[in-house]
A tleap script that builds the chain and sets N, CA, C and O, in Angstrom:
source leaprc.protein.ff14SB
mol = sequence {
  NMET ALA ALA TYR ILE VAL ASP ALA SER VAL
  VAL ILE GLN TYR ALA ILE THR GLN GLN TYR
  THR PRO GLU SER ARG ASN LEU ILE SER GLN
  MET TYR GLN GLY HIE ARG LEU HIE LEU PRO
  GLU PHE CYS LEU LEU GLU CYS THR ASN VAL
  LEU TRP LYS ALA VAL ARG PHE ASP ASN LEU
  ASP LEU ALA ILE ALA THR GLN ILE ALA ILE
  GLU LEU GLN ARG LEU PRO PHE GLN ILE GLU
  SER VAL LEU PRO LEU LEU SER LYS ALA LEU
  GLN ILE GLY LEU THR TYR GLN LEU ALA ILE
  TYR ASP SER LEU TYR ILE ALA LEU ALA GLU
  GLN LEU ASP LEU PRO LEU ILE SER VAL ASP
  GLU ARG GLN ILE ARG ALA ALA ILE ALA GLN
  ASN VAL THR THR LYS PRO ILE THR ASP CPHE
}
set mol.1.N position { 0.670 -0.837 -0.125 }
set mol.1.CA position { -0.104 -0.156 0.105 }
set mol.1.C position { 0.720 1.350 0.288 }
set mol.1.O position { 1.789 1.530 0.871 }
set mol.2.N position { 0.136 2.034 -0.182 }
set mol.2.CA position { 1.069 3.548 -0.611 }
set mol.2.C position { 0.956 4.204 1.069 }
set mol.2.O position { 0.338 3.979 2.110 }
set mol.3.N position { 2.044 5.189 0.502 }
set mol.3.CA position { 2.068 6.177 1.810 }
set mol.3.C position { 3.022 7.930 1.268 }
set mol.3.O position { 3.790 8.237 0.356 }
set mol.4.N position { 2.372 8.679 2.474 }
set mol.4.CA position { 2.557 9.979 1.671 }
set mol.4.C position { 3.296 10.851 2.993 }
set mol.4.O position { 3.854 10.211 3.885 }
set mol.5.N position { 3.262 11.837 3.015 }
set mol.5.CA position { 3.845 12.890 3.811 }
set mol.5.C position { 2.265 14.350 3.242 }
set mol.5.O position { 2.274 15.169 2.323 }
set mol.6.N position { 1.397 14.110 4.089 }
set mol.6.CA position { 0.561 14.758 3.469 }
set mol.6.C position { 0.483 16.547 4.007 }
set mol.6.O position { -0.035 16.624 5.121 }
set mol.7.N position { 0.740 17.409 3.641 }
set mol.7.CA position { 0.703 19.072 3.939 }
set mol.7.C position { -1.137 19.183 4.237 }
set mol.7.O position { -2.081 18.617 3.685 }
set mol.8.N position { -1.041 20.462 5.672 }
set mol.8.CA position { -2.399 20.804 5.721 }
set mol.8.C position { -3.213 21.631 4.695 }
set mol.8.O position { -4.409 21.883 4.841 }
set mol.9.N position { -2.655 21.926 3.919 }
set mol.9.CA position { -3.184 22.190 2.271 }
set mol.9.C position { -3.880 21.078 1.657 }
set mol.9.O position { -4.937 21.086 1.027 }
set mol.10.N position { -3.478 20.582 1.808 }
set mol.10.CA position { -4.437 19.110 1.102 }
set mol.10.C position { -5.278 18.448 2.503 }
set mol.10.O position { -6.104 17.635 2.090 }
set mol.11.N position { -5.297 18.516 3.440 }
set mol.11.CA position { -6.110 17.525 4.793 }
set mol.11.C position { -7.472 18.783 4.419 }
set mol.11.O position { -8.544 18.525 3.872 }
set mol.12.N position { -6.886 20.456 5.027 }
set mol.12.CA position { -8.060 21.094 4.952 }
set mol.12.C position { -9.198 20.974 4.393 }
set mol.12.O position { -10.334 20.964 4.867 }
set mol.13.N position { -8.555 20.821 2.640 }
set mol.13.CA position { -9.699 21.068 1.129 }
set mol.13.C position { -10.383 20.040 1.544 }
set mol.13.O position { -11.565 20.359 1.415 }
set mol.14.N position { -10.272 18.464 2.179 }
set mol.14.CA position { -11.062 17.884 2.555 }
set mol.14.C position { -12.674 18.109 3.854 }
set mol.14.O position { -13.799 17.788 4.236 }
set mol.15.N position { -11.954 18.594 3.915 }
set mol.15.CA position { -13.955 19.347 4.928 }
set mol.15.C position { -13.748 20.872 4.697 }
set mol.15.O position { -14.142 21.426 5.723 }
set mol.16.N position { -13.310 21.781 3.815 }
set mol.16.CA position { -13.662 22.957 3.656 }
set mol.16.C position { -13.212 22.984 1.836 }
set mol.16.O position { -12.060 22.749 1.472 }
set mol.17.N position { -14.514 23.359 0.710 }
set mol.17.CA position { -14.689 23.589 -0.462 }
set mol.17.C position { -13.337 24.311 -0.620 }
set mol.17.O position { -12.897 25.359 -0.148 }
set mol.18.N position { -12.729 23.184 -1.626 }
set mol.18.CA position { -11.567 24.806 -1.902 }
set mol.18.C position { -10.962 24.046 -3.234 }
set mol.18.O position { -11.394 22.894 -3.223 }
set mol.19.N position { -10.116 24.279 -4.377 }
set mol.19.CA position { -9.811 24.332 -5.543 }
set mol.19.C position { -9.870 22.314 -5.723 }
set mol.19.O position { -10.188 21.740 -6.765 }
set mol.20.N position { -9.386 21.466 -4.130 }
set mol.20.CA position { -8.913 20.841 -4.702 }
set mol.20.C position { -9.141 19.367 -3.445 }
set mol.20.O position { -8.415 18.520 -2.924 }
set mol.21.N position { -10.866 19.825 -3.414 }
set mol.21.CA position { -11.256 19.369 -2.162 }
set mol.21.C position { -11.897 18.253 -3.495 }
set mol.21.O position { -11.589 18.997 -4.427 }
set mol.22.N position { -12.358 17.390 -3.988 }
set mol.22.CA position { -12.194 16.557 -4.647 }
set mol.22.C position { -11.679 14.885 -4.683 }
set mol.22.O position { -12.103 13.733 -4.770 }
set mol.23.N position { -10.065 15.952 -4.503 }
set mol.23.CA position { -9.172 14.936 -5.089 }
set mol.23.C position { -8.356 15.005 -3.596 }
set mol.23.O position { -7.207 14.566 -3.627 }
set mol.24.N position { -8.780 15.444 -2.484 }
set mol.24.CA position { -8.327 15.279 -1.288 }
set mol.24.C position { -9.058 14.934 -0.499 }
set mol.24.O position { -8.624 14.732 0.635 }
set mol.25.N position { -11.005 14.653 -0.905 }
set mol.25.CA position { -11.241 13.525 -0.331 }
set mol.25.C position { -11.190 11.924 -0.894 }
set mol.25.O position { -11.361 10.829 -0.358 }
set mol.26.N position { -10.840 12.414 -2.353 }
set mol.26.CA position { -10.422 11.234 -2.907 }
set mol.26.C position { -8.976 10.304 -1.745 }
set mol.26.O position { -9.273 9.521 -0.842 }
set mol.27.N position { -7.906 10.585 -2.020 }
set mol.27.CA position { -6.801 11.027 -1.227 }
set mol.27.C position { -6.951 10.467 0.665 }
set mol.27.O position { -6.367 9.567 1.268 }
set mol.28.N position { -7.618 11.115 0.959 }
set mol.28.CA position { -7.512 10.753 2.096 }
set mol.28.C position { -8.909 9.284 2.335 }
set mol.28.O position { -9.484 9.026 3.393 }
set mol.29.N position { -9.055 8.754 1.323 }
set mol.29.CA position { -10.910 7.852 1.340 }
set mol.29.C position { -9.699 6.458 1.444 }
set mol.29.O position { -10.010 5.350 1.881 }
set mol.30.N position { -8.487 6.780 1.006 }
set mol.30.CA position { -7.854 5.807 0.574 }
set mol.30.C position { -7.232 4.646 1.784 }
set mol.30.O position { -6.946 3.450 1.721 }
set mol.31.N position { -7.198 5.596 2.797 }
set mol.31.CA position { -6.622 5.541 3.983 }
set mol.31.C position { -7.159 3.941 4.143 }
set mol.31.O position { -6.441 2.944 4.220 }
set mol.32.N position { -9.074 4.016 4.179 }
set mol.32.CA position { -9.454 3.257 4.624 }
set mol.32.C position { -9.640 1.548 3.798 }
set mol.32.O position { -10.436 0.650 4.072 }
set mol.33.N position { -8.237 1.623 2.420 }
set mol.33.CA position { -8.084 0.620 1.715 }
set mol.33.C position { -6.004 0.015 2.025 }
set mol.33.O position { -5.299 -0.817 1.454 }
set mol.34.N position { -5.712 1.156 3.391 }
set mol.34.CA position { -4.611 0.774 3.676 }
set mol.34.C position { -3.391 1.254 3.126 }
set mol.34.O position { -2.285 0.714 3.127 }
set mol.35.N position { -3.740 2.313 2.672 }
set mol.35.CA position { -2.965 3.776 2.598 }
set mol.35.C position { -2.504 4.161 3.669 }
set mol.35.O position { -3.104 3.807 4.684 }
set mol.36.N position { -1.120 5.132 3.820 }
set mol.36.CA position { -1.202 5.549 5.242 }
set mol.36.C position { -0.567 6.729 4.342 }
set mol.36.O position { 0.236 6.752 3.409 }
set mol.37.N position { -1.492 7.951 5.242 }
set mol.37.CA position { -1.328 8.964 4.923 }
set mol.37.C position { -0.600 10.128 6.741 }
set mol.37.O position { -1.387 10.651 7.531 }
set mol.38.N position { 0.919 10.194 6.882 }
set mol.38.CA position { 1.755 11.116 7.849 }
set mol.38.C position { 0.911 12.374 7.924 }
set mol.38.O position { 0.391 12.908 6.944 }
set mol.39.N position { 0.851 12.674 8.809 }
set mol.39.CA position { 1.383 14.578 9.006 }
set mol.39.C position { 2.040 14.596 9.982 }
set mol.39.O position { 1.990 13.614 10.724 }
set mol.40.N position { 2.999 15.875 10.362 }
set mol.40.CA position { 3.373 15.895 11.539 }
set mol.40.C position { 2.483 16.669 12.597 }
set mol.40.O position { 1.459 17.330 12.422 }
set mol.41.N position { 3.315 16.332 13.945 }
set mol.41.CA position { 1.851 16.404 15.178 }
set mol.41.C position { 1.297 17.701 14.999 }
set mol.41.O position { 0.277 17.798 15.681 }
set mol.42.N position { 1.592 18.909 14.256 }
set mol.42.CA position { 1.313 20.744 14.548 }
set mol.42.C position { -0.161 20.529 12.889 }
set mol.42.O position { -1.269 21.061 12.810 }
set mol.43.N position { 0.400 19.753 12.075 }
set mol.43.CA position { -1.029 19.429 11.074 }
set mol.43.C position { -1.652 19.903 10.810 }
set mol.43.O position { -1.737 20.587 9.790 }
set mol.44.N position { -2.825 19.631 12.165 }
set mol.44.CA position { -4.567 19.311 12.820 }
set mol.44.C position { -5.043 20.536 13.569 }
set mol.44.O position { -6.152 21.056 13.692 }
set mol.45.N position { -3.327 20.945 14.222 }
set mol.45.CA position { -3.401 22.659 14.566 }
set mol.45.C position { -3.792 23.889 13.482 }
set mol.45.O position { -4.523 24.876 13.560 }
set mol.46.N position { -3.017 23.380 12.534 }
set mol.46.CA position { -2.759 24.022 11.908 }
set mol.46.C position { -4.449 24.504 10.452 }
set mol.46.O position { -4.771 25.543 9.874 }
set mol.47.N position { -4.888 23.406 10.462 }
set mol.47.CA position { -5.821 22.568 10.080 }
set mol.47.C position { -7.662 23.949 10.738 }
set mol.47.O position { -8.689 24.506 10.351 }
set mol.48.N position { -6.780 23.700 11.870 }
set mol.48.CA position { -8.162 23.969 12.932 }
set mol.48.C position { -7.712 25.794 12.717 }
set mol.48.O position { -8.550 26.615 12.344 }
set mol.49.N position { -6.536 26.088 12.976 }
set mol.49.CA position { -6.525 27.457 12.602 }
set mol.49.C position { -7.366 28.204 11.577 }
set mol.49.O position { -8.051 29.222 11.680 }
set mol.50.N position { -7.163 27.564 10.774 }
set mol.50.CA position { -7.875 27.397 8.756 }
set mol.50.C position { -8.931 27.912 9.303 }
set mol.50.O position { -9.071 29.111 9.545 }
set mol.51.N position { -10.139 26.593 9.642 }
set mol.51.CA position { -11.168 27.402 10.265 }
set mol.51.C position { -11.183 28.167 11.270 }
set mol.51.O position { -11.637 29.183 10.743 }
set mol.52.N position { -10.901 28.614 13.109 }
set mol.52.CA position { -10.537 29.511 12.679 }
set mol.52.C position { -11.469 30.700 12.473 }
set mol.52.O position { -12.493 31.296 12.807 }
set mol.53.N position { -10.125 30.608 11.488 }
set mol.53.CA position { -10.427 31.903 10.145 }
set mol.53.C position { -11.621 32.372 9.768 }
set mol.53.O position { -11.964 33.545 9.617 }
set mol.54.N position { -12.585 30.820 9.544 }
set mol.54.CA position { -13.223 30.679 8.272 }
set mol.54.C position { -14.512 31.014 9.332 }
set mol.54.O position { -15.583 31.311 8.803 }
set mol.55.N position { -14.454 30.983 10.456 }
set mol.55.CA position { -15.670 31.299 11.468 }
set mol.55.C position { -15.920 32.761 11.311 }
set mol.55.O position { -16.951 33.259 10.859 }
set mol.56.N position { -14.491 33.614 11.884 }
set mol.56.CA position { -14.244 34.958 11.847 }
set mol.56.C position { -14.283 35.806 11.037 }
set mol.56.O position { -14.522 36.995 11.253 }
set mol.57.N position { -14.018 35.219 9.844 }
set mol.57.CA position { -13.966 35.989 8.518 }
set mol.57.C position { -14.923 35.482 7.060 }
set mol.57.O position { -15.044 36.106 6.005 }
set mol.58.N position { -15.493 34.202 7.424 }
set mol.58.CA position { -16.063 33.436 6.686 }
set mol.58.C position { -17.561 32.970 6.661 }
set mol.58.O position { -18.200 32.255 5.889 }
set mol.59.N position { -17.855 33.617 7.747 }
set mol.59.CA position { -18.990 33.125 8.136 }
set mol.59.C position { -19.408 31.967 8.355 }
set mol.59.O position { -20.581 31.681 8.599 }
set mol.60.N position { -17.974 30.781 8.249 }
set mol.60.CA position { -18.256 29.554 8.805 }
set mol.60.C position { -19.117 29.251 10.401 }
set mol.60.O position { -18.816 29.923 11.387 }
set mol.61.N position { -20.378 27.978 10.471 }
set mol.61.CA position { -20.936 29.033 11.510 }
set mol.61.C position { -19.861 27.713 12.171 }
set mol.61.O position { -19.326 26.750 11.622 }
set mol.62.N position { -19.864 28.346 13.965 }
set mol.62.CA position { -18.882 27.831 14.592 }
set mol.62.C position { -19.165 26.131 14.453 }
set mol.62.O position { -18.179 25.401 14.350 }
set mol.63.N position { -20.456 25.572 14.453 }
set mol.63.CA position { -20.799 24.285 15.185 }
set mol.63.C position { -20.719 23.255 13.801 }
set mol.63.O position { -20.618 22.032 13.894 }
set mol.64.N position { -20.790 24.050 12.430 }
set mol.64.CA position { -20.062 23.101 11.565 }
set mol.64.C position { -18.136 23.487 11.877 }
set mol.64.O position { -17.377 22.597 11.496 }
set mol.65.N position { -17.869 24.004 12.144 }
set mol.65.CA position { -16.343 24.198 12.055 }
set mol.65.C position { -15.880 23.613 13.520 }
set mol.65.O position { -14.743 23.146 13.449 }
set mol.66.N position { -16.425 23.522 14.740 }
set mol.66.CA position { -16.195 22.203 15.998 }
set mol.66.C position { -16.441 20.638 15.369 }
set mol.66.O position { -15.773 19.723 15.852 }
set mol.67.N position { -17.378 20.363 14.321 }
set mol.67.CA position { -17.581 19.122 14.221 }
set mol.67.C position { -16.874 18.908 12.972 }
set mol.67.O position { -16.606 17.708 12.910 }
set mol.68.N position { -16.471 19.496 11.999 }
set mol.68.CA position { -14.718 19.724 11.491 }
set mol.68.C position { -13.652 18.830 11.553 }
set mol.68.O position { -13.105 17.803 11.151 }
set mol.69.N position { -13.668 20.028 12.456 }
set mol.69.CA position { -12.256 19.469 14.082 }
set mol.69.C position { -12.141 17.990 14.875 }
set mol.69.O position { -11.198 17.329 15.311 }
set mol.70.N position { -13.739 17.804 14.825 }
set mol.70.CA position { -13.709 16.384 15.706 }
set mol.70.C position { -13.768 15.479 14.278 }
set mol.70.O position { -13.425 14.299 14.357 }
set mol.71.N position { -14.079 15.871 13.340 }
set mol.71.CA position { -14.175 14.686 12.132 }
set mol.71.C position { -12.202 14.906 11.917 }
set mol.71.O position { -11.469 13.967 12.226 }
set mol.72.N position { -11.855 15.690 11.595 }
set mol.72.CA position { -10.353 15.634 11.479 }
set mol.72.C position { -9.601 14.891 12.335 }
set mol.72.O position { -8.781 14.123 11.832 }
set mol.73.N position { -9.681 14.939 13.297 }
set mol.73.CA position { -9.473 14.175 14.518 }
set mol.73.C position { -9.635 12.575 14.644 }
set mol.73.O position { -9.041 11.888 15.475 }
set mol.74.N position { -10.623 12.061 13.589 }
set mol.74.CA position { -10.914 11.450 14.472 }
set mol.74.C position { -10.190 10.082 13.137 }
set mol.74.O position { -10.064 8.859 13.193 }
set mol.75.N position { -9.826 11.292 11.907 }
set mol.75.CA position { -9.398 10.338 11.138 }
set mol.75.C position { -8.699 9.590 11.132 }
set mol.75.O position { -8.025 9.865 12.125 }
set mol.76.N position { -8.240 8.629 10.655 }
set mol.76.CA position { -6.315 7.197 10.929 }
set mol.76.C position { -5.252 7.902 10.389 }
set mol.76.O position { -4.454 7.209 9.757 }
set mol.77.N position { -4.960 9.398 10.481 }
set mol.77.CA position { -3.815 9.378 10.125 }
set mol.77.C position { -2.240 8.715 10.996 }
set mol.77.O position { -2.426 8.302 12.141 }
set mol.78.N position { -1.106 8.657 10.555 }
set mol.78.CA position { -0.750 8.747 11.213 }
set mol.78.C position { 0.250 9.608 11.480 }
set mol.78.O position { 1.299 9.744 10.850 }
set mol.79.N position { -0.300 10.471 12.922 }
set mol.79.CA position { 0.508 11.386 13.735 }
set mol.79.C position { 2.180 11.148 13.861 }
set mol.79.O position { 2.485 10.348 14.744 }
set mol.80.N position { 3.341 11.754 13.072 }
set mol.80.CA position { 4.703 12.278 13.269 }
set mol.80.C position { 5.069 13.514 15.131 }
set mol.80.O position { 4.577 14.578 15.508 }
set mol.81.N position { 5.834 12.831 15.575 }
set mol.81.CA position { 6.763 14.158 15.859 }
set mol.81.C position { 7.805 14.357 15.325 }
set mol.81.O position { 8.645 13.589 14.855 }
set mol.82.N position { 7.708 16.107 15.449 }
set mol.82.CA position { 8.566 17.103 14.738 }
set mol.82.C position { 9.974 17.432 15.597 }
set mol.82.O position { 10.914 18.051 15.098 }
set mol.83.N position { 9.963 16.908 16.986 }
set mol.83.CA position { 11.486 17.047 17.573 }
set mol.83.C position { 11.891 16.760 16.855 }
set mol.83.O position { 12.251 17.605 16.036 }
set mol.84.N position { 12.156 15.310 16.597 }
set mol.84.CA position { 13.847 15.686 16.622 }
set mol.84.C position { 14.633 16.104 15.107 }
set mol.84.O position { 15.751 15.914 14.627 }
set mol.85.N position { 13.016 16.964 14.552 }
set mol.85.CA position { 13.453 17.253 13.279 }
set mol.85.C position { 13.473 18.749 12.931 }
set mol.85.O position { 13.206 19.176 11.808 }
set mol.86.N position { 13.828 19.546 14.034 }
set mol.86.CA position { 13.725 21.202 14.546 }
set mol.86.C position { 14.624 21.395 13.284 }
set mol.86.O position { 14.302 21.661 12.126 }
set mol.87.N position { 16.339 21.094 14.082 }
set mol.87.CA position { 18.012 21.381 12.950 }
set mol.87.C position { 17.426 21.271 12.043 }
set mol.87.O position { 16.890 22.313 11.665 }
set mol.88.N position { 17.201 20.085 11.240 }
set mol.88.CA position { 16.783 19.910 9.175 }
set mol.88.C position { 15.789 20.713 9.065 }
set mol.88.O position { 15.685 20.917 7.855 }
set mol.89.N position { 14.612 21.572 9.875 }
set mol.89.CA position { 13.709 22.049 9.518 }
set mol.89.C position { 14.602 23.462 9.333 }
set mol.89.O position { 14.745 24.026 8.248 }
set mol.90.N position { 15.079 23.845 10.391 }
set mol.90.CA position { 15.588 25.255 9.929 }
set mol.90.C position { 16.012 25.448 9.089 }
set mol.90.O position { 15.644 26.248 8.229 }
set mol.91.N position { 17.511 24.319 9.100 }
set mol.91.CA position { 17.916 24.546 7.737 }
set mol.91.C position { 17.267 24.695 6.692 }
set mol.91.O position { 17.831 25.434 5.886 }
set mol.92.N position { 15.937 24.137 6.254 }
set mol.92.CA position { 15.497 24.038 5.374 }
set mol.92.C position { 15.199 25.247 5.074 }
set mol.92.O position { 15.368 25.782 3.978 }
set mol.93.N position { 14.714 25.751 6.102 }
set mol.93.CA position { 13.560 27.672 6.124 }
set mol.93.C position { 14.530 28.159 5.819 }
set mol.93.O position { 14.299 28.729 4.752 }
set mol.94.N position { 15.838 28.348 6.185 }
set mol.94.CA position { 16.566 29.520 5.826 }
set mol.94.C position { 17.144 29.480 4.401 }
set mol.94.O position { 17.308 30.446 3.656 }
set mol.95.N position { 17.532 27.685 4.064 }
set mol.95.CA position { 18.082 27.696 2.849 }
set mol.95.C position { 16.768 28.135 1.740 }
set mol.95.O position { 17.048 28.874 0.796 }
set mol.96.N position { 15.655 27.744 1.880 }
set mol.96.CA position { 14.797 27.789 0.695 }
set mol.96.C position { 13.606 29.540 1.198 }
set mol.96.O position { 12.506 29.805 0.711 }
set mol.97.N position { 14.107 30.080 1.884 }
set mol.97.CA position { 12.826 31.166 2.782 }
set mol.97.C position { 11.653 30.565 3.136 }
set mol.97.O position { 10.680 31.311 3.035 }
set mol.98.N position { 11.338 29.002 3.677 }
set mol.98.CA position { 10.277 28.450 3.897 }
set mol.98.C position { 9.515 28.839 5.507 }
set mol.98.O position { 9.949 28.166 6.442 }
set mol.99.N position { 8.734 29.581 5.744 }
set mol.99.CA position { 8.758 28.971 7.047 }
set mol.99.C position { 8.848 27.410 7.953 }
set mol.99.O position { 8.418 26.330 7.548 }
set mol.100.N position { 9.483 27.662 9.171 }
set mol.100.CA position { 9.264 26.343 9.544 }
set mol.100.C position { 9.074 25.382 9.515 }
set mol.100.O position { 9.710 24.331 9.445 }
set mol.101.N position { 6.866 26.087 9.645 }
set mol.101.CA position { 5.976 24.473 9.230 }
set mol.101.C position { 5.917 23.857 8.136 }
set mol.101.O position { 5.688 22.648 8.110 }
set mol.102.N position { 6.137 24.667 6.903 }
set mol.102.CA position { 7.123 24.533 5.872 }
set mol.102.C position { 7.372 22.973 5.522 }
set mol.102.O position { 6.859 21.986 4.995 }
set mol.103.N position { 8.927 23.619 6.422 }
set mol.103.CA position { 9.622 23.339 5.929 }
set mol.103.C position { 9.821 21.672 6.497 }
set mol.103.O position { 10.434 20.780 5.911 }
set mol.104.N position { 9.054 21.575 7.899 }
set mol.104.CA position { 9.029 20.225 8.665 }
set mol.104.C position { 8.189 19.166 8.126 }
set mol.104.O position { 8.292 17.953 8.314 }
set mol.105.N position { 7.302 19.838 7.396 }
set mol.105.CA position { 6.814 18.474 6.239 }
set mol.105.C position { 8.156 17.990 5.603 }
set mol.105.O position { 8.604 16.867 5.835 }
set mol.106.N position { 8.902 19.086 4.620 }
set mol.106.CA position { 9.362 18.555 3.394 }
set mol.106.C position { 10.516 17.188 5.071 }
set mol.106.O position { 10.435 16.005 5.403 }
set mol.107.N position { 11.417 18.468 5.553 }
set mol.107.CA position { 12.175 17.267 6.577 }
set mol.107.C position { 11.372 16.254 7.089 }
set mol.107.O position { 12.048 15.398 7.660 }
set mol.108.N position { 9.856 15.981 7.094 }
set mol.108.CA position { 9.010 14.183 7.466 }
set mol.108.C position { 9.852 13.481 6.008 }
set mol.108.O position { 10.716 12.606 5.958 }
set mol.109.N position { 9.252 14.199 5.015 }
set mol.109.CA position { 9.453 13.446 4.250 }
set mol.109.C position { 10.479 13.135 3.641 }
set mol.109.O position { 10.376 12.134 2.932 }
set mol.110.N position { 11.824 13.845 3.677 }
set mol.110.CA position { 13.022 13.533 3.622 }
set mol.110.C position { 13.473 12.251 4.968 }
set mol.110.O position { 14.422 11.467 4.966 }
set mol.111.N position { 12.741 12.382 5.674 }
set mol.111.CA position { 13.089 11.173 6.994 }
set mol.111.C position { 12.743 9.707 6.995 }
set mol.111.O position { 13.336 8.643 7.172 }
set mol.112.N position { 11.222 10.220 6.654 }
set mol.112.CA position { 10.881 8.684 5.979 }
set mol.112.C position { 10.716 8.154 4.766 }
set mol.112.O position { 9.916 7.247 4.537 }
set mol.113.N position { 11.508 8.720 3.860 }
set mol.113.CA position { 11.586 8.535 2.719 }
set mol.113.C position { 10.257 8.545 1.911 }
set mol.113.O position { 10.050 7.654 1.087 }
set mol.114.N position { 9.369 9.517 2.127 }
set mol.114.CA position { 8.028 9.575 1.213 }
set mol.114.C position { 7.975 10.771 0.622 }
set mol.114.O position { 8.706 11.719 0.909 }
set mol.115.N position { 6.812 10.761 -0.508 }
set mol.115.CA position { 6.774 11.582 -1.396 }
set mol.115.C position { 5.410 13.042 -0.559 }
set mol.115.O position { 4.376 12.806 0.065 }
set mol.116.N position { 5.866 14.064 -0.828 }
set mol.116.CA position { 4.982 14.929 -0.577 }
set mol.116.C position { 3.886 15.564 -0.965 }
set mol.116.O position { 4.021 16.509 -1.743 }
set mol.117.N position { 2.870 15.271 -0.612 }
set mol.117.CA position { 1.424 15.918 -1.218 }
set mol.117.C position { 1.041 16.974 -0.410 }
set mol.117.O position { 0.629 16.891 0.747 }
set mol.118.N position { 1.256 18.356 -1.335 }
set mol.118.CA position { 0.659 19.967 -1.368 }
set mol.118.C position { 0.287 20.234 -1.912 }
set mol.118.O position { 0.067 19.383 -2.773 }
set mol.119.N position { -0.315 21.709 -2.235 }
set mol.119.CA position { -0.692 22.475 -3.178 }
set mol.119.C position { -0.072 23.281 -2.618 }
set mol.119.O position { -1.180 23.816 -2.598 }
set mol.120.N position { 0.743 24.107 -2.002 }
set mol.120.CA position { 1.674 25.256 -1.897 }
set mol.120.C position { 2.806 25.086 -2.703 }
set mol.120.O position { 3.713 24.464 -2.150 }
set mol.121.N position { 3.085 25.575 -4.215 }
set mol.121.CA position { 3.721 25.840 -5.122 }
set mol.121.C position { 5.635 26.120 -4.520 }
set mol.121.O position { 6.582 25.437 -4.910 }
set mol.122.N position { 5.702 27.077 -3.706 }
set mol.122.CA position { 7.016 27.076 -2.373 }
set mol.122.C position { 7.545 25.755 -1.864 }
set mol.122.O position { 8.658 25.269 -2.061 }
set mol.123.N position { 6.396 25.205 -1.080 }
set mol.123.CA position { 6.598 24.407 -0.482 }
set mol.123.C position { 6.783 22.719 -0.894 }
set mol.123.O position { 6.861 21.648 -0.291 }
set mol.124.N position { 6.798 23.212 -2.322 }
set mol.124.CA position { 6.832 22.098 -3.821 }
set mol.124.C position { 8.448 21.627 -4.232 }
set mol.124.O position { 9.213 20.666 -4.315 }
set mol.125.N position { 8.299 23.285 -4.439 }
set mol.125.CA position { 9.495 23.909 -5.148 }
set mol.125.C position { 10.996 24.064 -4.187 }
set mol.125.O position { 12.132 24.300 -4.598 }
set mol.126.N position { 10.609 23.880 -3.053 }
set mol.126.CA position { 11.808 23.803 -2.133 }
set mol.126.C position { 11.633 21.836 -1.669 }
set mol.126.O position { 12.504 21.134 -1.155 }
set mol.127.N position { 10.667 21.554 -1.952 }
set mol.127.CA position { 11.029 20.114 -1.729 }
set mol.127.C position { 11.727 19.194 -2.879 }
set mol.127.O position { 12.282 18.096 -2.913 }
set mol.128.N position { 11.517 19.864 -3.479 }
set mol.128.CA position { 12.177 19.612 -5.143 }
set mol.128.C position { 14.040 19.304 -5.341 }
set mol.128.O position { 14.857 18.508 -5.804 }
set mol.129.N position { 13.888 20.736 -4.522 }
set mol.129.CA position { 15.871 21.378 -4.193 }
set mol.129.C position { 16.222 20.110 -3.250 }
set mol.129.O position { 17.291 19.503 -3.193 }
set mol.130.N position { 15.116 19.894 -2.576 }
set mol.130.CA position { 16.436 19.696 -1.342 }
set mol.130.C position { 16.644 17.698 -1.833 }
set mol.130.O position { 17.466 16.878 -1.425 }
set mol.131.N position { 15.273 17.524 -3.024 }
set mol.131.CA position { 15.586 16.116 -3.215 }
set mol.131.C position { 14.583 15.322 -2.748 }
set mol.131.O position { 14.835 14.189 -2.338 }
set mol.132.N position { 13.445 15.780 -2.756 }
set mol.132.CA position { 11.986 15.260 -1.557 }
set mol.132.C position { 11.130 14.931 -3.059 }
set mol.132.O position { 10.825 15.570 -4.067 }
set mol.133.N position { 10.953 13.543 -2.541 }
set mol.133.CA position { 10.069 13.553 -3.888 }
set mol.133.C position { 8.342 14.051 -4.244 }
set mol.133.O position { 7.389 13.438 -3.763 }
set mol.134.N position { 8.234 14.907 -4.896 }
set mol.134.CA position { 7.019 15.082 -4.418 }
set mol.134.C position { 5.134 14.132 -5.163 }
set mol.134.O position { 5.219 13.375 -6.131 }
set mol.135.N position { 4.290 14.297 -4.757 }
set mol.135.CA position { 3.565 13.536 -5.848 }
set mol.135.C position { 2.131 14.892 -6.316 }
set mol.135.O position { 1.554 15.701 -5.590 }
set mol.136.N position { 2.040 14.706 -7.293 }
set mol.136.CA position { 0.817 15.908 -7.094 }
set mol.136.C position { -0.776 15.283 -6.709 }
set mol.136.O position { -1.291 14.182 -6.902 }
set mol.137.N position { -1.229 16.454 -6.124 }
set mol.137.CA position { -3.035 16.096 -5.480 }
set mol.137.C position { -3.707 16.040 -6.377 }
set mol.137.O position { -4.832 15.773 -5.956 }
set mol.138.N position { -3.717 16.216 -8.369 }
set mol.138.CA position { -4.285 16.241 -9.262 }
set mol.138.C position { -4.099 14.856 -9.645 }
set mol.138.O position { -4.790 14.467 -10.586 }
set mol.139.N position { -3.299 14.033 -9.101 }
set mol.139.CA position { -2.938 12.506 -9.144 }
set mol.139.C position { -4.209 11.289 -8.095 }
set mol.139.O position { -4.345 10.067 -8.047 }
set mol.140.N position { -4.707 12.135 -7.606 }
set mol.140.CA position { -6.063 11.580 -7.582 }
set mol.140.C position { -6.888 12.417 -7.995 }
set mol.140.O position { -8.084 12.131 -8.048 }
savepdb mol mol.pdb
quit
């Protein structure tokens, strides 16, 4: 079965309709067929922050946002610790002018030797420059 590192930019589209929502839902549904999707431990925090912004600025109902947050927690993601990756992420971030959060996805993909799936173009370019394999969300 396949395994990937998945960025919050993909995970949140499972729940909030955006450009790649159909592909994100298809990818995430593949976990129930045995595929493994690995997330750094802060990914769902990033997704919850997107929900907070949607409630605050885009009129998403709080009850719906709360339900989405609960649903995301129930999905069978493989949650990975980032503590061992902080130094590597710092180096990646400084080299490619990326936020540490984005750099941690690249460092995790490098450590686990798994492809990274993201819709963040800057992050994808940095991952490729770092010799990390990427996989387009459009493949799903």
